[in-house]
C-alpha positions in Angstrom: 0.0 0.0 0.0 1.3 3.5 -0.9 1.8 5.8 2.0 1.3 8.9 -0.2 -1.0 9.9 -3.0 0.8 11.7 -5.8 -1.5 13.9 -7.9 -2.0 17.4 -9.4 -4.2 20.2 -8.3 -6.5 19.5 -11.2 -6.9 15.8 -10.4 -7.5 16.2 -6.6 -9.1 19.7 -6.3 -12.1 21.7 -7.5 -11.0 25.2 -8.5 -13.6 27.6 -7.2 -13.4 31.0 -8.9 -14.7 34.1 -7.2 -17.5 36.2 -8.6 -17.2 39.5 -10.4 -18.5 42.4 -8.2 -18.1 46.1 -8.4 -18.0 48.4 -5.4 -20.2 51.1 -7.0 -22.9 48.6 -7.8 -22.5 45.9 -5.1 -21.3 47.6 -2.0 -23.1 47.0 1.3 -22.4 46.1 4.9 -21.4 43.1 6.9 -19.0 41.0 4.8 -15.5 42.0 3.5 -14.8 41.5 -0.2 -11.4 39.8 -0.9 -9.7 39.1 -4.2 -6.0 38.9 -4.8 -5.1 41.0 -1.8 -6.7 42.3 1.3 -10.3 43.4 1.9 -11.4 46.2 -0.5 -15.0 47.0 0.5 -18.1 45.2 2.1 -21.2 43.5 0.8 -24.4 42.3 2.2 -23.7 38.7 1.1 -20.9 36.2 1.4 -19.8 33.2 -0.7 -16.9 31.8 1.4 -16.1 31.1 5.0 -12.8 30.3 6.7 -10.9 29.5 3.5 -7.5 29.8 1.9 -7.6 32.4 -0.9 -5.3 32.1 -3.9 -4.6 35.3 -5.8 -5.3 35.1 -9.6 -4.7 38.6 -10.9 -2.0 41.1 -10.0 -0.4 38.6 -7.7 2.5 39.2 -5.3 5.0 36.8 -3.9 2.6 36.2 -1.0 -0.2 34.9 -3.2 -2.0 32.6 -0.6 -3.6 33.7 2.6 -6.0 32.5 5.2 -9.2 34.5 5.5 -11.1 34.0 8.8 -14.9 34.2 9.0 -17.5 34.8 6.3 -16.4 36.9 3.3 -17.2 37.5 -0.4 -14.5 36.3 -2.9 -14.4 38.4 -6.0 -13.0 37.2 -9.4 -9.4 38.2 -8.5 -9.1 35.2 -6.3 -9.9 31.5 -6.1 -10.2 28.8 -3.5 -9.5 25.0 -3.7 -11.9 22.4 -2.5 -11.1 18.7 -2.3 -12.8 16.5 -4.9 -12.9 13.5 -2.6 -13.0 14.2 1.2 -12.6 10.5 1.8 -9.0 10.7 0.5 -8.0 14.3 1.1 -9.3 16.4 4.0 -10.1 20.0 3.4 -8.0 21.1 6.3 -5.0 19.3 5.0 -5.6 20.8 1.6 -5.7 24.3 3.1 -2.3 23.9 4.8 -0.9 22.2 1.6 -2.1 25.2 -0.4 -0.3 27.6 1.9 2.8 25.5 1.6 2.5 25.7 -2.2 2.7 29.5 -2.2 6.0 29.7 -4.1 5.0 27.1 -6.7 1.8 29.0 -7.3 3.6 32.2 -7.7 6.0 30.5 -10.2 3.0 29.9 -12.5 2.4 33.7 -12.8 3.1 35.3 -16.1 3.2 39.0 -17.2 5.5 41.9 -17.0 3.7 44.9 -15.6 1.2 42.7 -13.6 1.6 39.0 -13.0 -1.4 36.8 -13.3 -1.7 33.1 -12.6 -1.5 31.0 -15.7 -4.3 28.6 -15.0 -3.2 25.5 -17.0 0.2 25.6 -15.2 -1.5 26.2 -11.9 -3.8 23.1 -12.4 -0.7 21.0 -13.3 1.1 21.8 -10.0 2.1 18.5 -8.4 0.8 17.7 -4.9 1.4 14.8 -2.5 -0.6 13.9 0.6 -0.7 11.0 3.0 -3.0 8.1 1.9 -4.5 8.1 5.4 -7.0 10.7 6.7 -5.8 9.9 10.2 -2.3 10.8 9.3 -3.5 14.0 7.6 -5.4 14.9 10.8 -2.3 14.3 13.0 -0.3 16.6 10.6 -3.0 19.3 10.7 -3.2 19.2 14.5 0.6 19.5 14.7 0.7 22.5 12.4 -2.1 24.1 14.4 -0.1 23.6 17.6 3.0 25.2 16.0 0.9 28.0 14.6 -0.5 28.7 18.1 3.0 28.9 19.5 4.3 31.1 16.8 1.3 33.4 17.1 2.0 33.7 20.8 5.7 34.5 20.1 4.7 37.1 17.5 2.4 38.8 20.0 5.1 38.7 22.7 7.7 40.1 20.3 5.4 42.8 19.1 4.7 43.9 22.7 8.4 43.8 23.5 9.1 46.1 20.5 6.5 48.5 21.8 8.1 48.4 25.3 11.6 49.1 23.8 10.1 52.0 21.7 8.6 53.5 24.9 11.9 53.1 26.8 13.9 54.8 23.9 11.4 57.7 23.9 11.7 58.0 27.6 15.5 58.1 27.5 15.4 60.6 24.7 13.0 62.9 26.6 15.0 62.6 29.8 18.2 63.6 28.0 16.5 66.5 26.3 15.2 67.8 29.6 18.5 67.2 31.3 17.1 64.6 33.7 19.6 62.0 34.7 19.5 58.9 36.8 23.2 59.4 37.6 24.1 60.8 41.1 25.5 64.3 41.3 
């Protein structure tokens, strides 16, 4: 029995394109609209929830991202859905898509503005464990590491703010001629 399934995006995944919307005509309230980048405006409806978004048009080197909650995906982005959840879990596919960021970016063509060349994108090779149980263990391990790195990032960010406050305090003290040194 093979331990891994070797496939392509096209063979194992449904490519779900976003829907064309225009802020002037479709804007509303409640759900952010995403495409190739960050949220651009809001709408009254959503068409995705808790998904990995892949940029299609005008992509940058960071062309995959996790979007939390309900949102509307416009036609500048796409999502991937597993074709057979009995062989490839959606959660595993999501993390795999994030890991494929550089390969996805490598499919982009264009000089002024890079766009994903879809036939090349669909041919990207993927591999995943043959066992859903193994996929689940890997996903849980990744989540645990992400939780730890998120905590470290938060702690680091707070430390940078503290250092910034200390530097400002020292600068102000020196400007005002205040010193901690004895006379």
